[in-house]
C-alpha positions in Angstrom: 2.6 16.8 -34.4 0.0 19.5 -34.2 -2.6 17.8 -36.6 -2.9 14.9 -33.3 -2.7 17.7 -30.8 -5.6 19.5 -32.9 -7.7 16.1 -33.7 -7.6 14.9 -29.8 -9.2 18.2 -28.7 -12.1 17.6 -31.5 -13.2 13.7 -31.0 -15.5 13.8 -28.0 -18.4 13.7 -30.9 -17.0 11.4 -32.5 -16.3 8.9 -29.2 -19.3 9.8 -27.1 -17.8 9.8 -23.8 -17.1 13.3 -21.8 -14.3 13.7 -20.0 -10.6 14.7 -20.7 -8.5 13.5 -23.2 -5.2 13.0 -23.6 -2.6 12.5 -26.2 -0.3 9.3 -25.7 0.5 9.0 -28.6 0.2 7.9 -33.3 1.7 5.4 -35.5 0.6 5.0 -39.1 1.1 8.1 -40.3 1.4 10.0 -43.3 0.6 12.2 -45.2 -0.2 13.2 -48.7 0.0 17.0 -50.3 -2.9 18.1 -53.4 -5.5 21.2 -52.4 -3.8 21.3 -48.7 -2.0 18.5 -47.3 -4.3 15.9 -46.1 -2.7 14.5 -43.3 -3.9 10.7 -41.7 -2.4 8.7 -38.8 -3.2 6.2 -35.6 -3.9 8.4 -32.0 -4.0 6.6 -29.0 -5.9 8.7 -26.4 -6.6 7.8 -22.8 -10.0 9.7 -21.4 -10.8 10.4 -17.8 -14.2 9.7 -17.6 -16.5 12.3 -15.2 -17.0 9.8 -13.1 -13.5 8.9 -12.0 -12.5 5.9 -14.5 -10.2 6.4 -17.3 -11.0 4.5 -20.9 -8.3 3.9 -23.3 -8.8 4.2 -27.4 -7.2 4.2 -30.8 -8.7 6.5 -33.1 -8.1 6.3 -36.7 -8.3 10.2 -38.0 -7.9 11.9 -41.5 -6.8 15.7 -41.5 -6.9 18.1 -44.6 -5.3 21.3 -44.1 -4.9 24.5 -45.9 -2.7 26.8 -44.3 -3.7 29.8 -47.0 -7.4 29.5 -45.9 -6.6 28.9 -42.1 -8.9 26.3 -42.4 -8.6 22.3 -40.6 -11.0 19.4 -40.6 -11.4 16.2 -40.3 -11.8 15.1 -44.0 -13.8 11.8 -43.1 -15.2 11.4 -39.5 -13.0 9.4 -36.6 -13.4 5.8 -36.1 -12.5 5.1 -32.8 -12.5 1.6 -31.0 -11.6 1.0 -27.0 -8.4 -0.4 -26.4 
């Protein structure tokens, strides 16, 4: 899913963790169409931290995509928790 690929690259400011982010899967997917498309889903991610450790998290995200404006943005701040 393109929205998940875009989202995983934007998560560092919301997790506070510097490292390389990998998408392990998505779940709870929904889409609503109104003034653009609103995508909501849970991302399962792994972060390879600069000190060599790995952190596994899940993040609930909501993205508003307005194709005619070539614009994507988080509709709400992602909520990420360690698992």
